[in-house]
N, C-alpha and C positions, 0 to 999 in steps of 0.2 A: 913353429917357431915364430912365424910372422904374427901370429895372434898374441904371443907372449910379449914381443917387441911393442906391438901396438898398445897393449894393456899397460905396460910399463911407461910408455910415452903418454898415454892418456892420464895415468896417476900423477905425472909431473906438472901437467897443465892444470891451471886454476882460472876459472871463468868467474868473473863478478859481473853481475847483471844489475842494471839500475837504469839511470836516464840513458847511459851509454853502456856498451859492453866493453868489459876490460879483460884482457887475457895475459896471463904471466906464466913463467915457467921457471922453475929452480933446477939448476944443473951445476955440476962442480966447475965447468968452464963457462964464464959469462958470455963470451964471445960466441961460443958454439950455441949457447941457450938463446941468444938473440937471433942468430942465424936460423935456428930451428923454428923459433916461434914466427919469424917473418916468412919462412918457407911454408909453414903450416897455414898462415893467413892467406897467402897467394894460392896455395893448393885448394883451400875451401872456396875461394873466390872463383877460381878457374871452374872447378867441379860444379858449383852452383849455377854458373852461367851456362856450362855445357849441359846440366840437366834441364834447366829452363828452356833453352834453345831447342833441345830435342822435344820437350813437351810441346812447345809451341808448333814445331814442324810436323809433329804426329796429329795435332789437332787440325792443322792446315791439310795434311794429307788425307784425314778422314773427311773433311769437308769436301775437298776435291773429289774423293771417290764417290761420295753422296750425291754430288751434282752430276757427275758422269752417269750414275745409275738413273737419275731423274731424266736426264737428256736421252739416254738410250730407251727408257720406258715411254716417254713422250713420243719418240719417233715410232717405236713399235706400234703403240696405240693409234697414231696418226695413219700409219699404213693400213692398219686393221680398219679404220673407219673409212678410209678411201676405198678399200676393197668392199666394205659393206656398201657403201654408196653406189659403187658400179653394179652390184648385185641388184640393188632397188631399181636402179636405171634399167638394167636388163629385163627385170619383171614388168616395169612400166612400158618398156618398148614392146614387149609381147603384147600387152594389153592395147596399146595405141595402134599396133599393127591389125589386131583383130577388129578393132572398132573403126579403123580407116581414119584415124586421127594424125594427119600428116603435119599440120601447122598448129602452133599454139592456139588453145581455145581460151577466148577472153571471158573471164568470168568476173571482172571488177564491177560491171553494172548489170544489176538484175531488176528486171521490171516486175513488181508484184502489185496487184490491184491498181493498175494504172499509176503507180508511183515508182520512182527511180530510187533504189537503194543501193548501197555499196556492200558486197559480200565480204564478210571478214572470215569466213570459215576457210579451213585449209583446202586447197584444191589438190585432187590426186595428180600424182607426177605424170600419168599418161596424158594429161591435159597439155603438157609442154609439146607434145607433137614428136613424131619419130625423127624428124630431122634434128631437132634440138637435142633429143636424147641421145641419138647416135653421136653428135659432135661432142656433147659432154663426156660421154663415156670414152671417146677417143682421146680427149685431153686428159682425162683422169688416168687412163692406161699408159699415156706417154709421159706423165709426169716423173721427172728425174728425182726430185726431192720434195718432201712434204714440210721441210723446215719453214718456209715463209708463212705456212698456214697454221703452225703450232703456236698456239698462245702461251706466252711466257718463255718460250724457248730462247729468244735473245737475251732476256734477263739472266737466265741460267748460264748461258754462253759467256755474258759479260762477267758474272761473278766468278765463273770458272778461269777466265783470263786474268782477272784481278788475283785471285788466289794463287795461280801459278806463276805470276810475276813477283810474288814477295820473296825478297832475298834477305836474309839475316846475317849480318856481319858482326860476329861475336867479338871481333878484335877490340873494339873500343868500348865493350860493355864492362861494367863493374857491379858486382852484387854487394860489395861492402865499401864504405869510406873509412880509410884508415887515417885517423887524426894524427897518429904519431906511430912510427914504426918502432919495433922493439930495439932497445939499445943496451949494452952491458952497463950495470950500475957502477958507479964511481966507488962505492964502498961495499965491501962484502957483506952478505946477509947472514950467512952461517959459515962456520961455527961463530957464535958471539964471543968476543974477546973483552976482557975487562979494560 
């Protein structure tokens, strides 16, 4: 029954498009026709705004979810990298202990053929010495948060805070501008009289 009513109503409405959109309705009672048309325009306006706001909120929600996933992923990878670093330090500590390297080995200046040159090659971790390796491992093990060491994390958090703070007030929004509300005509349109 609702579909039949809607189809009958849709048949009564005439839409003329051009530079501006013009909507009219023919009905046996001119005052009811004007009210129906004005209510219809208001309904379309409200539904358009509601749909638009819902779409915007869905886009924002999806962006928030994506950023939260990125943050969680970055934190997980930072934790894994820290644990990997601890393992490398552990291995270097074992080597330094076997070689008796307690203090840092200075490798910046190397003398070759009576000439001083600066070594640019990577030095093994065990050259740091057992004392430095133990301290670095202890600090890495005691670290409460990797956040300050994650590149780009603060930018993501800033974007997340911005998106979370967006508040859309649909009360003052309009999707249409009504130049003139529908009004009952002064003269009858049908039936035509002589």
